[in-house]
Biopython code that builds the backbone (N, CA, C, O; Angstrom):
import numpy as np
from Bio.PDB.StructureBuilder import StructureBuilder

atoms = [
    (1, "MET", "N", (0.819, -1.188, 0.000)),
    (1, "MET", "CA", (0.000, 0.000, 0.000)),
    (1, "MET", "C", (0.868, 1.258, 0.000)),
    (1, "MET", "O", (0.360, 2.359, 0.210)),
    (2, "ALA", "N", (2.134, 1.106, -0.227)),
    (2, "ALA", "CA", (3.063, 2.216, -0.132)),
    (2, "ALA", "C", (2.570, 3.425, -0.916)),
    (2, "ALA", "O", (2.440, 3.369, -2.138)),
    (3, "GLY", "N", (2.300, 4.505, -0.216)),
    (3, "GLY", "CA", (1.858, 5.732, -0.843)),
    (3, "GLY", "C", (0.401, 5.765, -1.241)),
    (3, "GLY", "O", (-0.059, 6.762, -1.797)),
    (4, "GLN", "N", (-0.348, 4.693, -0.971)),
    (4, "GLN", "CA", (-1.740, 4.649, -1.378)),
    (4, "GLN", "C", (-2.689, 4.371, -0.200)),
    (4, "GLN", "O", (-3.819, 3.926, -0.400)),
    (5, "ALA", "N", (-2.231, 4.631, 0.998)),
    (5, "ALA", "CA", (-3.062, 4.383, 2.180)),
    (5, "ALA", "C", (-4.337, 5.221, 2.155)),
    (5, "ALA", "O", (-5.346, 4.838, 2.746)),
    (6, "TRP", "N", (-4.292, 6.347, 1.483)),
    (6, "TRP", "CA", (-5.474, 7.215, 1.430)),
    (6, "TRP", "C", (-6.656, 6.508, 0.775)),
    (6, "TRP", "O", (-7.803, 6.833, 1.080)),
    (7, "LYS", "N", (-6.404, 5.542, -0.121)),
    (7, "LYS", "CA", (-7.496, 4.829, -0.782)),
    (7, "LYS", "C", (-8.310, 4.005, 0.211)),
    (7, "LYS", "O", (-9.495, 3.745, 0.001)),
    (8, "TYR", "N", (-7.657, 3.602, 1.290)),
    (8, "TYR", "CA", (-8.311, 2.752, 2.290)),
    (8, "TYR", "C", (-8.552, 3.508, 3.594)),
    (8, "TYR", "O", (-8.816, 2.885, 4.623)),
    (9, "SER", "N", (-8.469, 4.823, 3.573)),
    (9, "SER", "CA", (-8.528, 5.606, 4.803)),
    (9, "SER", "C", (-9.789, 5.366, 5.607)),
    (9, "SER", "O", (-9.752, 5.474, 6.833)),
    (10, "GLY", "N", (-10.897, 5.045, 4.974)),
    (10, "GLY", "CA", (-12.121, 4.764, 5.710)),
    (10, "GLY", "C", (-12.109, 3.398, 6.367)),
    (10, "GLY", "O", (-12.931, 3.126, 7.243)),
    (11, "GLU", "N", (-11.183, 2.528, 5.956)),
    (11, "GLU", "CA", (-11.128, 1.171, 6.474)),
    (11, "GLU", "C", (-9.955, 0.930, 7.414)),
    (11, "GLU", "O", (-9.870, -0.139, 8.018)),
    (12, "LEU", "N", (-9.052, 1.889, 7.556)),
    (12, "LEU", "CA", (-7.871, 1.713, 8.385)),
    (12, "LEU", "C", (-8.194, 1.965, 9.848)),
    (12, "LEU", "O", (-8.952, 2.876, 10.181)),
    (13, "ASP", "N", (-7.615, 1.153, 10.716)),
    (13, "ASP", "CA", (-7.769, 1.381, 12.145)),
    (13, "ASP", "C", (-6.401, 1.752, 12.728)),
    (13, "ASP", "O", (-5.427, 1.895, 11.990)),
    (14, "GLU", "N", (-6.334, 1.906, 14.042)),
    (14, "GLU", "CA", (-5.093, 2.321, 14.704)),
    (14, "GLU", "C", (-3.958, 1.331, 14.426)),
    (14, "GLU", "O", (-2.811, 1.730, 14.224)),
    (15, "ARG", "N", (-4.284, 0.054, 14.418)),
    (15, "ARG", "CA", (-3.276, -0.981, 14.194)),
    (15, "ARG", "C", (-2.680, -0.854, 12.790)),
    (15, "ARG", "O", (-1.466, -0.974, 12.625)),
    (16, "ASP", "N", (-3.511, -0.614, 11.789)),
    (16, "ASP", "CA", (-3.025, -0.455, 10.419)),
    (16, "ASP", "C", (-2.137, 0.778, 10.297)),
    (16, "ASP", "O", (-1.086, 0.726, 9.658)),
    (17, "LEU", "N", (-2.548, 1.871, 10.898)),
    (17, "LEU", "CA", (-1.768, 3.106, 10.811)),
    (17, "LEU", "C", (-0.411, 2.948, 11.485)),
    (17, "LEU", "O", (0.598, 3.439, 10.980)),
    (18, "ALA", "N", (-0.386, 2.261, 12.628)),
    (18, "ALA", "CA", (0.885, 2.022, 13.313)),
    (18, "ALA", "C", (1.786, 1.131, 12.459)),
    (18, "ALA", "O", (2.996, 1.347, 12.396)),
    (19, "PHE", "N", (1.198, 0.136, 11.806)),
    (19, "PHE", "CA", (1.962, -0.782, 10.965)),
    (19, "PHE", "C", (2.534, -0.064, 9.745)),
    (19, "PHE", "O", (3.661, -0.344, 9.336)),
    (20, "LEU", "N", (1.774, 0.853, 9.164)),
    (20, "LEU", "CA", (2.216, 1.576, 7.969)),
    (20, "LEU", "C", (3.396, 2.506, 8.245)),
    (20, "LEU", "O", (4.081, 2.925, 7.311)),
    (21, "GLN", "N", (3.641, 2.831, 9.506)),
    (21, "GLN", "CA", (4.750, 3.720, 9.855)),
    (21, "GLN", "C", (6.103, 3.025, 9.745)),
    (21, "GLN", "O", (7.140, 3.688, 9.728)),
    (22, "HIS", "N", (6.103, 1.698, 9.669)),
    (22, "HIS", "CA", (7.350, 0.936, 9.619)),
    (22, "HIS", "C", (7.666, 0.545, 8.175)),
    (22, "HIS", "O", (6.851, -0.090, 7.505)),
    (23, "GLU", "N", (8.836, 0.923, 7.709)),
    (23, "GLU", "CA", (9.268, 0.504, 6.375)),
    (23, "GLU", "C", (9.820, -0.917, 6.437)),
    (23, "GLU", "O", (9.630, -1.702, 5.508)),
    (24, "TYR", "N", (10.500, -1.245, 7.530)),
    (24, "TYR", "CA", (11.020, -2.591, 7.746)),
    (24, "TYR", "C", (10.339, -3.163, 8.980)),
    (24, "TYR", "O", (10.240, -2.498, 10.011)),
    (25, "ILE", "N", (9.869, -4.407, 8.865)),
    (25, "ILE", "CA", (9.177, -5.039, 9.984)),
    (25, "ILE", "C", (9.941, -6.280, 10.428)),
    (25, "ILE", "O", (10.713, -6.856, 9.661)),
    (26, "THR", "N", (9.716, -6.681, 11.671)),
    (26, "THR", "CA", (10.325, -7.894, 12.191)),
    (26, "THR", "C", (9.434, -9.090, 11.849)),
    (26, "THR", "O", (8.286, -8.927, 11.438)),
    (27, "ILE", "N", (9.981, -10.281, 12.025)),
    (27, "ILE", "CA", (9.207, -11.498, 11.771)),
    (27, "ILE", "C", (7.967, -11.547, 12.681)),
    (27, "ILE", "O", (6.870, -11.806, 12.186)),
    (28, "PRO", "N", (8.107, -11.305, 14.001)),
    (28, "PRO", "CA", (6.899, -11.332, 14.857)),
    (28, "PRO", "C", (5.832, -10.312, 14.447)),
    (28, "PRO", "O", (4.638, -10.594, 14.544)),
    (29, "MET", "N", (6.253, -9.138, 13.995)),
    (29, "MET", "CA", (5.290, -8.133, 13.524)),
    (29, "MET", "C", (4.555, -8.647, 12.296)),
    (29, "MET", "O", (3.341, -8.480, 12.183)),
    (30, "GLY", "N", (5.285, -9.272, 11.371)),
    (30, "GLY", "CA", (4.683, -9.818, 10.162)),
    (30, "GLY", "C", (3.721, -10.951, 10.460)),
    (30, "GLY", "O", (2.659, -11.049, 9.845)),
    (31, "ILE", "N", (4.090, -11.812, 11.406)),
    (31, "ILE", "CA", (3.224, -12.926, 11.798)),
    (31, "ILE", "C", (1.916, -12.390, 12.355)),
    (31, "ILE", "O", (0.838, -12.870, 12.003)),
    (32, "GLU", "N", (2.014, -11.397, 13.221)),
    (32, "GLU", "CA", (0.809, -10.831, 13.842)),
    (32, "GLU", "C", (-0.080, -10.127, 12.824)),
    (32, "GLU", "O", (-1.298, -10.302, 12.846)),
    (33, "TYR", "N", (0.511, -9.334, 11.935)),
    (33, "TYR", "CA", (-0.288, -8.534, 11.015)),
    (33, "TYR", "C", (-0.859, -9.345, 9.856)),
    (33, "TYR", "O", (-2.046, -9.242, 9.545)),
    (34, "TYR", "N", (-0.008, -10.154, 9.215)),
    (34, "TYR", "CA", (-0.444, -10.878, 8.028)),
    (34, "TYR", "C", (-1.146, -12.191, 8.344)),
    (34, "TYR", "O", (-1.923, -12.692, 7.531)),
    (35, "GLY", "N", (-0.878, -12.749, 9.517)),
    (35, "GLY", "CA", (-1.537, -13.988, 9.913)),
    (35, "GLY", "C", (-0.877, -15.245, 9.352)),
    (35, "GLY", "O", (-1.463, -16.326, 9.413)),
    (36, "PHE", "N", (0.327, -15.120, 8.808)),
    (36, "PHE", "CA", (1.072, -16.281, 8.328)),
    (36, "PHE", "C", (1.924, -16.807, 9.478)),
    (36, "PHE", "O", (2.241, -16.063, 10.407)),
    (37, "SER", "N", (2.296, -18.086, 9.423)),
    (37, "SER", "CA", (3.245, -18.597, 10.410)),
    (37, "SER", "C", (4.659, -18.225, 9.958)),
    (37, "SER", "O", (4.843, -17.690, 8.865)),
    (38, "GLU", "N", (5.643, -18.508, 10.791)),
    (38, "GLU", "CA", (7.000, -18.013, 10.550)),
    (38, "GLU", "C", (7.626, -18.537, 9.255)),
    (38, "GLU", "O", (8.179, -17.755, 8.481)),
    (39, "ARG", "N", (7.550, -19.815, 9.017)),
    (39, "ARG", "CA", (8.207, -20.370, 7.826)),
    (39, "ARG", "C", (7.602, -19.864, 6.519)),
    (39, "ARG", "O", (8.351, -19.447, 5.636)),
    (40, "PRO", "N", (6.268, -19.883, 6.357)),
    (40, "PRO", "CA", (5.722, -19.332, 5.109)),
    (40, "PRO", "C", (6.019, -17.839, 4.938)),
    (40, "PRO", "O", (6.292, -17.385, 3.827)),
    (41, "LEU", "N", (5.966, -17.081, 6.029)),
    (41, "LEU", "CA", (6.264, -15.649, 5.953)),
    (41, "LEU", "C", (7.700, -15.433, 5.492)),
    (41, "LEU", "O", (7.954, -14.613, 4.610)),
    (42, "THR", "N", (8.636, -16.164, 6.084)),
    (42, "THR", "CA", (10.044, -16.042, 5.716)),
    (42, "THR", "C", (10.267, -16.480, 4.268)),
    (42, "THR", "O", (10.993, -15.815, 3.529)),
    (43, "ARG", "N", (9.654, -17.587, 3.859)),
    (43, "ARG", "CA", (9.804, -18.090, 2.494)),
    (43, "ARG", "C", (9.284, -17.074, 1.476)),
    (43, "ARG", "O", (9.945, -16.792, 0.476)),
    (44, "MET", "N", (8.091, -16.527, 1.739)),
    (44, "MET", "CA", (7.525, -15.554, 0.804)),
    (44, "MET", "C", (8.340, -14.270, 0.772)),
    (44, "MET", "O", (8.499, -13.670, -0.291)),
    (45, "ALA", "N", (8.862, -13.836, 1.926)),
    (45, "ALA", "CA", (9.687, -12.622, 1.965)),
    (45, "ALA", "C", (10.965, -12.821, 1.158)),
    (45, "ALA", "O", (11.421, -11.905, 0.475)),
    (46, "LYS", "N", (11.542, -14.023, 1.239)),
    (46, "LYS", "CA", (12.741, -14.308, 0.444)),
    (46, "LYS", "C", (12.417, -14.344, -1.041)),
    (46, "LYS", "O", (13.185, -13.830, -1.855)),
    (47, "GLU", "N", (11.285, -14.946, -1.404)),
    (47, "GLU", "CA", (10.867, -14.984, -2.810)),
    (47, "GLU", "C", (10.648, -13.574, -3.353)),
    (47, "GLU", "O", (10.940, -13.292, -4.515)),
    (48, "ALA", "N", (10.127, -12.690, -2.494)),
    (48, "ALA", "CA", (9.840, -11.320, -2.904)),
    (48, "ALA", "C", (11.088, -10.456, -2.973)),
    (48, "ALA", "O", (11.059, -9.370, -3.550)),
    (49, "GLY", "N", (12.181, -10.927, -2.389)),
    (49, "GLY", "CA", (13.391, -10.111, -2.326)),
    (49, "GLY", "C", (13.293, -9.053, -1.249)),
    (49, "GLY", "O", (13.966, -8.025, -1.317)),
    (50, "ALA", "N", (12.450, -9.303, -0.245)),
    (50, "ALA", "CA", (12.208, -8.335, 0.813)),
    (50, "ALA", "C", (12.818, -8.754, 2.144)),
    (50, "ALA", "O", (12.603, -8.078, 3.150)),
    (51, "PHE", "N", (13.566, -9.842, 2.178)),
    (51, "PHE", "CA", (14.123, -10.393, 3.410)),
    (51, "PHE", "C", (15.552, -9.912, 3.592)),
    (51, "PHE", "O", (16.389, -10.081, 2.705)),
    (52, "TYR", "N", (15.830, -9.310, 4.744)),
    (52, "TYR", "CA", (17.166, -8.807, 5.050)),
    (52, "TYR", "C", (17.606, -9.369, 6.388)),
    (52, "TYR", "O", (16.838, -9.383, 7.349)),
    (53, "LYS", "N", (18.862, -9.837, 6.446)),
    (53, "LYS", "CA", (19.408, -10.368, 7.680)),
    (53, "LYS", "C", (20.798, -9.791, 7.890)),
    (53, "LYS", "O", (21.667, -9.887, 7.023)),
    (54, "VAL", "N", (20.990, -9.188, 9.064)),
    (54, "VAL", "CA", (22.289, -8.654, 9.453)),
    (54, "VAL", "C", (22.606, -9.271, 10.807)),
    (54, "VAL", "O", (22.000, -8.917, 11.818)),
    (55, "GLY", "N", (23.552, -10.184, 10.819)),
    (55, "GLY", "CA", (23.843, -10.912, 12.054)),
    (55, "GLY", "C", (22.621, -11.725, 12.452)),
    (55, "GLY", "O", (22.142, -12.557, 11.681)),
    (56, "LYS", "N", (22.121, -11.483, 13.650)),
    (56, "LYS", "CA", (20.928, -12.188, 14.124)),
    (56, "LYS", "C", (19.648, -11.390, 13.868)),
    (56, "LYS", "O", (18.547, -11.891, 14.097)),
    (57, "MET", "N", (19.791, -10.168, 13.399)),
    (57, "MET", "CA", (18.637, -9.303, 13.175)),
    (57, "MET", "C", (18.040, -9.571, 11.789)),
    (57, "MET", "O", (18.745, -9.515, 10.781)),
    (58, "THR", "N", (16.735, -9.864, 11.749)),
    (58, "THR", "CA", (16.059, -10.069, 10.465)),
    (58, "THR", "C", (14.972, -9.021, 10.294)),
    (58, "THR", "O", (14.283, -8.657, 11.248)),
    (59, "ARG", "N", (14.830, -8.548, 9.082)),
    (59, "ARG", "CA", (13.805, -7.567, 8.760)),
    (59, "ARG", "C", (13.198, -7.898, 7.408)),
    (59, "ARG", "O", (13.834, -8.520, 6.556)),
    (60, "ILE", "N", (11.949, -7.468, 7.230)),
    (60, "ILE", "CA", (11.249, -7.612, 5.958)),
    (60, "ILE", "C", (10.863, -6.214, 5.509)),
    (60, "ILE", "O", (10.272, -5.449, 6.271)),
    (61, "LYS", "N", (11.200, -5.882, 4.262)),
    (61, "LYS", "CA", (10.825, -4.568, 3.730)),
    (61, "LYS", "C", (9.348, -4.634, 3.367)),
    (61, "LYS", "O", (8.962, -5.326, 2.425)),
    (62, "ARG", "N", (8.533, -3.918, 4.114)),
    (62, "ARG", "CA", (7.076, -3.998, 4.029)),
    (62, "ARG", "C", (6.547, -3.643, 2.650)),
    (62, "ARG", "O", (5.680, -4.347, 2.133)),
    (63, "SER", "N", (7.034, -2.588, 2.046)),
    (63, "SER", "CA", (6.499, -2.149, 0.748)),
    (63, "SER", "C", (6.744, -3.200, -0.339)),
    (63, "SER", "O", (5.870, -3.445, -1.170)),
    (64, "VAL", "N", (7.915, -3.812, -0.335)),
    (64, "VAL", "CA", (8.232, -4.840, -1.327)),
    (64, "VAL", "C", (7.386, -6.082, -1.069)),
    (64, "VAL", "O", (6.869, -6.687, -2.009)),
    (65, "PHE", "N", (7.243, -6.464, 0.194)),
    (65, "PHE", "CA", (6.467, -7.650, 0.541)),
    (65, "PHE", "C", (4.990, -7.454, 0.209)),
    (65, "PHE", "O", (4.353, -8.367, -0.316)),
    (66, "ASP", "N", (4.441, -6.287, 0.506)),
    (66, "ASP", "CA", (3.040, -6.002, 0.168)),
    (66, "ASP", "C", (2.816, -6.064, -1.350)),
    (66, "ASP", "O", (1.814, -6.607, -1.814)),
    (67, "ALA", "N", (3.753, -5.508, -2.111)),
    (67, "ALA", "CA", (3.635, -5.555, -3.570)),
    (67, "ALA", "C", (3.671, -6.994, -4.065)),
    (67, "ALA", "O", (2.926, -7.362, -4.972)),
    (68, "TYR", "N", (4.535, -7.804, -3.471)),
    (68, "TYR", "CA", (4.618, -9.223, -3.837)),
    (68, "TYR", "C", (3.299, -9.928, -3.549)),
    (68, "TYR", "O", (2.816, -10.698, -4.379)),
    (69, "LEU", "N", (2.712, -9.675, -2.386)),
    (69, "LEU", "CA", (1.437, -10.311, -2.044)),
    (69, "LEU", "C", (0.337, -9.894, -3.003)),
    (69, "LEU", "O", (-0.468, -10.721, -3.433)),
    (70, "ARG", "N", (0.301, -8.614, -3.339)),
    (70, "ARG", "CA", (-0.724, -8.145, -4.272)),
    (70, "ARG", "C", (-0.551, -8.767, -5.655)),
    (70, "ARG", "O", (-1.537, -9.091, -6.317)),
    (71, "GLU", "N", (0.699, -8.935, -6.096)),
    (71, "GLU", "CA", (0.978, -9.469, -7.432)),
    (71, "GLU", "C", (0.767, -10.975, -7.528)),
    (71, "GLU", "O", (0.064, -11.451, -8.420)),
    (72, "THR", "N", (1.365, -11.716, -6.623)),
    (72, "THR", "CA", (1.408, -13.170, -6.781)),
    (72, "THR", "C", (0.359, -13.924, -5.995)),
    (72, "THR", "O", (-0.131, -14.955, -6.456)),
    (73, "ARG", "N", (0.012, -13.449, -4.850)),
    (73, "ARG", "CA", (-0.894, -14.209, -3.990)),
    (73, "ARG", "C", (-2.351, -13.868, -4.244)),
    (73, "ARG", "O", (-3.233, -14.662, -3.917)),
    (74, "LYS", "N", (-2.618, -12.715, -4.816)),
    (74, "LYS", "CA", (-3.989, -12.284, -5.102)),
    (74, "LYS", "C", (-4.884, -12.389, -3.863)),
    (74, "LYS", "O", (-5.998, -12.910, -3.921)),
    (75, "ILE", "N", (-4.368, -11.884, -2.751)),
    (75, "ILE", "CA", (-5.105, -11.952, -1.489)),
    (75, "ILE", "C", (-6.024, -10.739, -1.389)),
    (75, "ILE", "O", (-5.547, -9.608, -1.490)),
    (76, "PRO", "N", (-7.317, -10.938, -1.195)),
    (76, "PRO", "CA", (-8.251, -9.819, -1.109)),
    (76, "PRO", "C", (-8.078, -9.038, 0.184)),
    (76, "PRO", "O", (-7.594, -9.568, 1.184)),
    (77, "ARG", "N", (-8.472, -7.794, 0.152)),
    (77, "ARG", "CA", (-8.431, -6.951, 1.347)),
    (77, "ARG", "C", (-9.840, -6.873, 1.922)),
    (77, "ARG", "O", (-10.790, -6.531, 1.218)),
    (78, "ILE", "N", (-9.962, -7.186, 3.181)),
    (78, "ILE", "CA", (-11.243, -7.097, 3.875)),
    (78, "ILE", "C", (-11.018, -6.236, 5.112)),
    (78, "ILE", "O", (-10.229, -6.596, 5.986)),
    (79, "GLY", "N", (-11.688, -5.133, 5.186)),
    (79, "GLY", "CA", (-11.541, -4.252, 6.331)),
    (79, "GLY", "C", (-10.143, -3.673, 6.454)),
    (79, "GLY", "O", (-9.690, -3.371, 7.558)),
    (80, "GLY", "N", (-9.450, -3.516, 5.322)),
    (80, "GLY", "CA", (-8.121, -2.909, 5.354)),
    (80, "GLY", "C", (-7.011, -3.874, 5.714)),
    (80, "GLY", "O", (-5.856, -3.462, 5.823)),
    (81, "LYS", "N", (-7.329, -5.163, 5.903)),
    (81, "LYS", "CA", (-6.318, -6.146, 6.283)),
    (81, "LYS", "C", (-6.217, -7.216, 5.203)),
    (81, "LYS", "O", (-7.193, -7.522, 4.518)),
    (82, "LEU", "N", (-5.029, -7.774, 5.067)),
    (82, "LEU", "CA", (-4.848, -8.875, 4.136)),
    (82, "LEU", "C", (-5.473, -10.123, 4.739)),
    (82, "LEU", "O", (-5.278, -10.408, 5.920)),
    (83, "CYS", "N", (-6.206, -10.851, 3.950)),
    (83, "CYS", "CA", (-6.876, -12.050, 4.422)),
    (83, "CYS", "C", (-6.500, -13.226, 3.538)),
    (83, "CYS", "O", (-6.185, -13.059, 2.360)),
    (84, "ALA", "N", (-6.535, -14.402, 4.112)),
    (84, "ALA", "CA", (-6.218, -15.615, 3.342)),
    (84, "ALA", "C", (-7.303, -15.889, 2.331)),
    (84, "ALA", "O", (-8.463, -15.531, 2.535)),
    (85, "LYS", "N", (-6.921, -16.528, 1.237)),
    (85, "LYS", "CA", (-7.906, -16.903, 0.220)),
    (85, "LYS", "C", (-8.858, -17.935, 0.786)),
    (85, "LYS", "O", (-8.476, -18.753, 1.622)),
    (86, "SER", "N", (-10.076, -17.895, 0.337)),
    (86, "SER", "CA", (-11.067, -18.887, 0.766)),
    (86, "SER", "C", (-11.097, -20.031, -0.201)),
    (86, "SER", "O", (-11.867, -20.974, -0.019)),
]
sb = StructureBuilder()
sb.init_structure("model")
sb.init_model(0)
sb.init_chain("A")
sb.init_seg("    ")
for serial, (resi, resn, name, xyz) in enumerate(atoms, 1):
    if name == "N":
        sb.init_residue(resn, " ", resi, " ")
    sb.init_atom(name, np.array(xyz, "f"), 0.0, 1.0, " ", f" {name:<3s}", serial, name[0])
structure = sb.get_structure()
């Protein structure tokens, strides 16, 4: 949603706004927000080219990962949140 949060402004809550403030997110943040478990989240972040590791610190570039999900996973947005396919 990088730069396009205004399109969903009526559907965003405090949690979404706080999440959008981070360009790089941690694995636990991604698990909580996207609802994926650790291994699929890490695998998809690596496929997207959004996975960064420096020493023991791991980060996912949110804008790249969101673009990857929109392109390849075709996950619909319900209430401003990414949801699993039915």
